[in-house]
C-alpha positions as CSV (number, residue, x, y, z in Angstrom):
1,M,-51.3,-61.1,-151.2
2,V,-53.1,-64.1,-150.1
3,E,-49.9,-65.6,-148.1
4,R,-49.5,-61.8,-147.1
5,R,-52.7,-61.9,-145.3
6,L,-52.6,-65.1,-144.1
7,H,-48.8,-64.3,-142.1
8,D,-50.5,-60.5,-141.0
9,G,-53.7,-62.6,-139.6
10,L,-51.3,-64.9,-137.7
11,S,-49.3,-62.3,-136.5
12,K,-52.1,-60.3,-134.7
13,A,-53.5,-64.1,-133.6
14,E,-49.7,-64.8,-132.0
15,K,-49.6,-61.1,-130.8
16,K,-53.3,-61.5,-128.8
17,R,-52.0,-64.4,-127.6
18,K,-49.0,-63.1,-126.0
19,A,-51.0,-60.3,-124.3
20,K,-52.8,-62.5,-123.2
21,D,-50.1,-64.7,-121.5
22,S,-48.2,-61.4,-120.1
23,K,-51.3,-60.6,-118.6
24,K,-51.7,-63.8,-116.8
25,M,-48.3,-63.7,-115.6
26,S,-48.4,-60.1,-114.8
27,P,-46.5,-59.4,-112.0
28,T,-47.4,-59.2,-108.1
29,F,-45.7,-56.1,-107.0
30,I,-44.1,-56.2,-103.2
31,G,-41.3,-53.9,-103.0
32,E,-40.8,-50.5,-101.7
33,N,-40.0,-49.0,-105.3
34,C,-43.3,-47.6,-106.7
35,Q,-41.8,-46.3,-109.5
36,D,-41.0,-50.3,-110.5
37,I,-45.0,-51.0,-110.5
38,S,-46.0,-51.9,-113.6
39,E,-49.6,-52.2,-115.2
40,N,-51.6,-55.0,-114.7
41,S,-49.8,-55.6,-111.5
42,T,-51.2,-57.2,-108.3
43,I,-49.7,-54.6,-105.5
44,V,-49.6,-56.1,-102.1
45,L,-49.0,-52.6,-100.5
46,T,-46.8,-52.7,-97.1
47,S,-44.9,-49.9,-96.9
48,C,-44.6,-48.4,-100.7
49,N,-45.1,-44.5,-99.8
50,F,-47.3,-43.2,-102.9
51,D,-47.6,-39.5,-101.8
52,H,-44.4,-40.0,-103.4
53,H,-44.8,-42.0,-106.2
54,P,-48.3,-41.9,-107.0
55,L,-49.9,-44.5,-109.3
56,S,-51.1,-43.2,-112.7
57,P,-54.8,-43.4,-113.4
58,K,-54.1,-46.1,-115.7
59,M,-52.5,-48.0,-113.2
60,Q,-55.2,-47.4,-110.7
61,R,-57.5,-49.0,-113.2
62,N,-55.3,-52.2,-114.2
63,A,-53.2,-52.8,-111.4
64,K,-55.1,-55.5,-108.2
65,V,-54.0,-53.5,-105.2
66,K,-54.0,-55.7,-101.9
67,F,-53.3,-54.5,-98.5
68,H,-51.0,-56.3,-96.3
69,N,-52.7,-57.4,-92.9
70,N,-54.4,-54.4,-93.2
71,M,-51.5,-51.9,-92.8
72,T,-51.2,-48.8,-94.5
73,S,-48.0,-48.2,-97.2
74,S,-46.2,-46.6,-94.8
75,S,-43.8,-49.9,-93.3
76,I,-42.1,-52.1,-95.9
77,H,-38.4,-53.4,-95.6
78,N,-36.0,-56.0,-97.6
79,L,-38.9,-57.3,-100.0
80,T,-38.8,-58.7,-103.9
81,L,-40.7,-58.4,-106.7
82,I,-42.4,-61.9,-107.9
83,P,-44.6,-63.1,-109.9
84,D,-48.1,-64.1,-109.6
85,K,-48.2,-67.9,-110.3
86,M,-45.3,-67.6,-107.2
87,Q,-47.2,-65.8,-105.2
88,N,-49.0,-69.0,-103.1
89,T,-45.8,-71.4,-103.0
90,N,-43.0,-68.8,-102.5
91,K,-44.9,-66.4,-99.9
92,T,-42.3,-66.6,-96.9
93,T,-39.4,-64.3,-98.2
94,V,-38.3,-63.0,-95.0
95,S,-35.1,-64.7,-94.0
96,K,-33.9,-62.3,-91.1
97,F,-35.9,-60.0,-88.8
98,I,-34.2,-56.7,-87.9
99,L,-34.7,-56.0,-83.7
100,L,-35.2,-52.1,-83.6
101,G,-35.2,-52.1,-79.5
102,F,-34.4,-48.9,-78.6
103,S,-32.8,-47.5,-81.7
104,G,-33.8,-44.0,-82.3
105,F,-33.1,-43.5,-78.1
106,G,-29.1,-41.8,-78.9
107,T,-27.3,-41.5,-76.0
108,F,-30.4,-43.5,-73.8
109,E,-29.0,-46.4,-75.8
110,N,-25.4,-46.0,-74.5
111,V,-26.8,-45.6,-70.6
112,L,-29.1,-48.8,-70.8
113,F,-26.2,-51.0,-72.3
114,Y,-24.2,-49.9,-68.8
115,V,-26.9,-50.6,-67.0
116,A,-27.9,-54.1,-68.6
117,L,-24.6,-55.2,-68.6
118,L,-24.4,-54.5,-65.0
119,A,-27.6,-56.2,-64.4
120,Y,-26.9,-59.2,-66.1
121,I,-23.5,-59.5,-63.9
122,V,-25.1,-58.8,-60.9
123,C,-27.7,-61.9,-61.4
124,I,-25.2,-64.4,-63.2
125,L,-22.7,-63.9,-60.0
126,G,-25.7,-63.8,-57.3
127,N,-27.2,-67.0,-58.4
128,I,-24.1,-68.4,-58.4
129,A,-23.1,-67.6,-55.1
130,I,-26.4,-69.0,-54.4
131,I,-25.5,-72.5,-56.2
132,I,-22.5,-72.8,-54.7
133,I,-23.6,-72.1,-50.9
134,V,-26.3,-74.3,-51.0
135,I,-24.2,-77.2,-52.5
136,F,-21.2,-77.0,-49.7
137,D,-23.7,-76.1,-46.9
138,P,-25.7,-79.4,-45.5
139,S,-27.4,-77.4,-43.3
140,L,-29.0,-75.9,-46.3
141,H,-30.4,-78.9,-48.2
142,T,-33.9,-78.4,-47.1
143,P,-37.0,-78.8,-49.4
144,M,-36.9,-74.5,-49.9
145,Y,-33.5,-73.8,-50.7
146,F,-34.0,-77.1,-53.4
147,F,-36.1,-75.0,-55.0
148,I,-34.3,-71.7,-54.5
149,T,-31.2,-73.5,-56.0
150,N,-33.4,-74.5,-59.2
151,F,-34.6,-71.3,-59.4
152,A,-31.0,-69.5,-59.6
153,I,-30.1,-72.6,-62.4
154,L,-33.6,-71.0,-64.3
155,E,-33.1,-67.4,-63.6
156,I,-29.6,-67.8,-65.1
157,M,-30.6,-69.1,-68.4
158,F,-33.6,-66.9,-68.5
159,V,-31.2,-63.5,-68.3
160,S,-28.8,-65.4,-71.1
161,V,-31.4,-65.9,-73.5
162,T,-32.1,-62.3,-74.1
163,I,-29.6,-59.9,-72.5
164,P,-26.5,-60.7,-74.3
165,K,-28.2,-60.3,-77.7
166,F,-29.7,-57.3,-76.3
167,L,-26.2,-56.0,-75.8
168,A,-25.2,-56.7,-78.9
169,L,-28.2,-55.1,-80.5
170,L,-26.8,-51.6,-78.4
171,M,-23.5,-51.7,-79.4
172,Q,-24.3,-53.2,-83.3
173,A,-25.0,-51.2,-85.8
174,T,-26.9,-53.6,-87.8
175,K,-29.8,-55.3,-85.5
176,T,-30.7,-57.9,-87.3
177,I,-31.2,-61.6,-86.5
178,S,-31.8,-64.5,-88.6
179,M,-35.0,-66.4,-88.7
180,L,-34.4,-69.3,-86.9
181,G,-32.3,-68.0,-84.3
182,C,-35.2,-65.7,-83.9
183,F,-37.7,-68.4,-83.1
184,A,-35.1,-70.5,-81.2
185,Q,-35.2,-67.3,-79.0
186,M,-38.8,-66.7,-78.9
187,Y,-39.4,-70.4,-77.7
188,A,-36.5,-70.5,-75.2
189,L,-37.5,-67.0,-73.4
190,N,-41.3,-68.6,-73.4
191,D,-40.0,-71.8,-72.4
192,L,-38.0,-71.0,-69.4
193,G,-40.9,-67.8,-68.3
194,A,-43.5,-70.1,-68.3
195,T,-41.2,-72.4,-65.8
196,E,-40.3,-69.9,-63.8
197,C,-43.9,-68.8,-63.4
198,F,-44.8,-72.1,-62.4
199,L,-41.6,-72.5,-60.2
200,L,-42.2,-69.2,-58.6
201,A,-45.8,-70.5,-57.3
202,L,-44.4,-73.6,-56.1
203,M,-42.1,-72.6,-54.3
204,V,-44.8,-70.6,-52.6
205,L,-46.6,-73.9,-52.1
206,D,-43.9,-74.7,-49.9
207,R,-43.7,-72.0,-47.9
208,Y,-47.5,-72.5,-47.2
209,L,-47.0,-75.9,-46.2
210,A,-44.5,-75.3,-43.9
211,I,-46.1,-72.4,-41.9
212,N,-49.9,-73.9,-42.0
213,N,-48.3,-77.9,-41.5
214,P,-45.1,-77.8,-39.7
215,L,-45.6,-81.0,-38.0
216,R,-46.0,-82.5,-41.3
217,Y,-44.1,-80.8,-43.4
218,S,-40.8,-82.9,-43.4
219,A,-43.4,-86.3,-44.0
220,I,-44.9,-84.6,-47.2
221,M,-41.6,-83.4,-48.3
222,T,-39.5,-86.2,-49.0
223,H,-36.4,-86.1,-51.2
224,T,-38.1,-88.0,-54.0
225,F,-41.6,-85.8,-53.7
226,C,-39.4,-83.0,-54.0
227,W,-37.6,-84.0,-57.3
228,G,-41.3,-85.1,-58.8
229,L,-42.2,-81.4,-58.2
230,A,-39.3,-80.1,-59.0
231,M,-39.7,-81.3,-62.3
232,L,-43.4,-80.1,-63.2
233,P,-42.5,-76.0,-63.9
234,W,-40.5,-77.5,-66.3
235,I,-42.6,-79.6,-68.0
236,A,-45.3,-77.9,-68.1
237,G,-43.4,-74.7,-69.1
238,F,-42.2,-77.0,-72.4
239,I,-46.2,-77.9,-72.8
240,V,-47.5,-74.9,-72.3
241,S,-45.1,-72.6,-74.9
242,F,-45.0,-74.6,-77.2
243,I,-48.8,-74.7,-78.9
244,P,-48.1,-71.2,-79.5
245,T,-44.7,-71.3,-80.5
246,I,-45.4,-73.8,-83.6
247,C,-48.4,-71.7,-84.3
248,T,-46.5,-68.3,-84.5
249,I,-43.5,-70.2,-86.4
250,F,-45.6,-71.7,-89.6
251,L,-47.6,-68.5,-90.2
252,E,-46.2,-66.7,-93.5
253,Y,-43.6,-64.2,-93.1
254,C,-43.6,-62.1,-96.9
255,G,-44.3,-58.9,-95.4
256,P,-42.1,-55.9,-92.8
257,N,-39.1,-58.0,-90.8
258,E,-38.9,-55.3,-88.4
259,I,-39.8,-56.2,-84.8
260,N,-40.6,-53.3,-82.5
261,Q,-38.7,-55.2,-79.8
262,F,-35.3,-55.7,-78.4
263,F,-35.9,-59.8,-78.5
264,C,-37.6,-62.0,-80.6
265,D,-41.5,-62.8,-78.7
266,L,-44.9,-64.1,-79.8
267,A,-46.8,-61.1,-80.1
268,P,-44.5,-59.1,-82.6
269,L,-44.2,-62.1,-85.0
270,Q,-47.4,-62.4,-85.4
271,N,-48.3,-59.1,-86.0
272,L,-45.8,-59.1,-89.0
273,A,-47.1,-62.4,-90.6
274,C,-48.8,-62.2,-94.1
275,S,-51.4,-64.9,-92.7
276,N,-53.9,-64.8,-90.6
277,P,-52.5,-64.7,-87.2
278,T,-55.9,-65.6,-85.3
279,L,-55.2,-68.9,-83.9
280,S,-51.7,-68.2,-82.9
281,N,-53.4,-65.1,-80.5
282,V,-55.8,-67.1,-79.1
283,A,-53.0,-69.6,-78.3
284,T,-50.5,-66.8,-76.6
285,Q,-53.8,-65.6,-74.7
286,L,-54.6,-68.9,-73.3
287,A,-50.8,-70.1,-72.5
288,A,-50.8,-66.7,-70.6
289,V,-53.9,-67.0,-68.5
290,L,-52.2,-70.9,-67.9
291,S,-49.0,-70.2,-67.4
292,V,-49.1,-66.2,-65.9
293,V,-52.5,-65.3,-64.6
294,F,-53.3,-69.4,-62.7
295,P,-49.8,-69.1,-61.1
296,F,-50.3,-65.6,-59.8
297,L,-53.5,-65.9,-58.4
298,T,-52.1,-69.2,-57.1
299,I,-49.7,-67.2,-55.0
300,V,-51.7,-64.5,-54.1
301,A,-54.3,-67.6,-52.2
302,L,-51.5,-68.8,-50.8
303,Y,-49.9,-65.9,-49.5
304,T,-53.4,-64.5,-48.1
305,H,-53.5,-67.8,-46.3
306,I,-49.4,-67.2,-45.0
307,I,-50.6,-63.7,-43.6
308,C,-53.5,-65.0,-42.1
309,T,-51.7,-67.8,-40.3
310,V,-49.0,-65.0,-39.2
311,L,-51.4,-62.8,-37.8
312,K,-52.0,-65.6,-35.0
313,I,-48.7,-65.1,-33.9
314,E,-48.3,-63.8,-30.7
315,S,-44.8,-62.9,-31.2
316,T,-44.3,-59.5,-32.6
317,E,-40.8,-60.1,-33.9
318,G,-42.1,-63.0,-35.6
319,K,-45.0,-61.1,-37.1
320,Q,-42.2,-58.1,-38.5
321,K,-40.0,-60.9,-39.6
322,A,-43.0,-62.9,-41.5
323,F,-44.3,-59.6,-42.8
324,S,-41.0,-58.2,-44.0
325,T,-40.5,-61.6,-46.1
326,C,-44.0,-61.9,-47.5
327,S,-44.2,-58.4,-48.6
328,S,-41.1,-58.1,-50.4
329,H,-41.7,-61.8,-52.1
330,L,-44.7,-60.0,-53.4
331,I,-43.7,-56.9,-54.7
332,V,-41.1,-59.1,-56.7
333,A,-43.8,-61.5,-57.9
334,F,-46.4,-58.1,-58.5
335,L,-43.4,-56.5,-60.7
336,F,-42.8,-59.5,-62.4
337,Y,-46.3,-61.4,-63.5
338,C,-48.3,-58.0,-63.8
339,T,-45.9,-56.8,-66.4
340,V,-45.8,-60.3,-68.3
341,I,-49.4,-60.7,-68.0
342,V,-50.0,-56.4,-69.6
343,V,-47.5,-57.8,-72.8
344,Y,-48.7,-61.3,-73.3
345,I,-52.7,-61.2,-72.7
346,R,-53.1,-58.2,-75.4
347,P,-53.0,-60.1,-78.9
348,K,-51.7,-57.0,-80.6
349,G,-49.3,-56.1,-78.1
350,S,-48.0,-51.6,-78.2
351,Q,-45.2,-49.7,-78.6
352,Y,-44.6,-49.6,-74.9
353,D,-44.3,-53.1,-74.3
354,K,-40.1,-52.7,-74.7
355,F,-40.6,-50.9,-71.5
356,L,-42.5,-53.2,-69.8
357,A,-40.1,-56.3,-70.6
358,L,-37.4,-54.9,-69.4
359,M,-38.8,-55.3,-65.8
360,Y,-39.5,-58.8,-66.5
361,T,-35.8,-59.8,-68.4
362,V,-33.9,-57.1,-67.0
363,V,-34.8,-55.5,-63.4
364,T,-36.4,-58.4,-61.6
365,P,-34.3,-61.2,-62.8
366,T,-31.7,-58.7,-60.8
367,L,-33.5,-58.1,-57.3
368,N,-34.7,-61.7,-57.2
369,P,-31.5,-63.6,-55.5
370,F,-31.3,-60.5,-53.1
371,I,-35.2,-60.9,-52.6
372,Y,-35.6,-64.7,-52.0
373,T,-32.2,-65.4,-50.6
374,L,-29.0,-63.6,-50.5
375,R,-31.0,-61.1,-47.5
376,N,-31.9,-64.5,-45.5
377,R,-29.7,-64.8,-42.5
378,E,-29.0,-68.2,-42.2
379,V,-27.9,-67.7,-46.3
380,N,-25.5,-64.9,-44.8
381,I,-23.7,-67.2,-42.0
382,S,-23.4,-70.3,-44.4
383,A,-21.8,-67.3,-46.9
384,R,-19.7,-66.4,-44.2
385,K,-18.4,-69.7,-43.1
386,L,-17.9,-70.8,-46.6
387,L,-15.6,-68.1,-47.3
388,R,-13.6,-69.0,-43.8
389,R,-13.5,-72.4,-45.2
390,F,-11.9,-70.9,-48.6
391,S,-9.7,-68.4,-47.8
392,L,-7.9,-71.2,-44.8
393,F,-7.4,-73.5,-47.9
394,F,-5.9,-71.1,-49.9
395,L,-3.6,-69.4,-47.5
């Protein structure tokens, strides 16, 4: 009898201990099947639809509910059930992202595919043509065309970061990208984009010196000085884009993995982070001010001085030619910089950012070869000479 009571006492103690341990080891639910939620769970809500699977009163009393990034329970994908003790050591459960792009737009995706493909081909061929013409014509070996050649190389790299992947996404049923690939694309895009912003401002500075200081221009813009100036945008672009990219990479991604964009970018990824993205938001905004707002204001100021100088020209033909060039450059710069400012200055972004992104990733890179170079009279003459040389060589 004594042994039986002792055994029962041990059994009850063991049951209490097991119950206590199981409460400590209660799982954290991070998933979309609400029926799998157990009592005494810590529930991280991201898209679990409680309209279809409401929690029982007992679960509501016992479950500890955490909302992911202040989101409602309507947007979770590809997440797993993990224990509480693993929550602090294994939060990064997302291994790939889904680029939604223009999914759900039906036939618009097909039209957009052919438009983007045509734009990409035109941009690549136009910039390659500029590089070849400048290299083979000694009369174009001037500082202006040296910077234009740099710009053409940069444009080829810039569009190649986004458009090929964009075309693939438009054709694929599964629109996924690995985490490493996503971060690599994000850094390359922001690095090259910042470099382009600085280089455009540098090209306007070159024109400003040529128009306002024509007598000293050759002495100032030496070969060595041009190479030094050309390196500055690449270095500045690397530094400015590196900090917000690192801040974004080190955020924890354990929640939704759908990016409402057709490429990986800072704001969409920051919005998906489980950890606090305030630091990366601030870094992104500061980088945008340095690499976009400052160069844009510089361009406006320099072109204002250029226009004031042009107004002093007595020749009507000279004024018209100068205003035609300045106006076309300002229009393209306005489209590029303003859309970039709208997208990157706001930390949270919006659902319309992908439409604005089409402007600076597809439209303006396609227009740039024609606006800055191919409609130039000197380039057209050089192109015709080069075509005659090649035709004579092959014939």
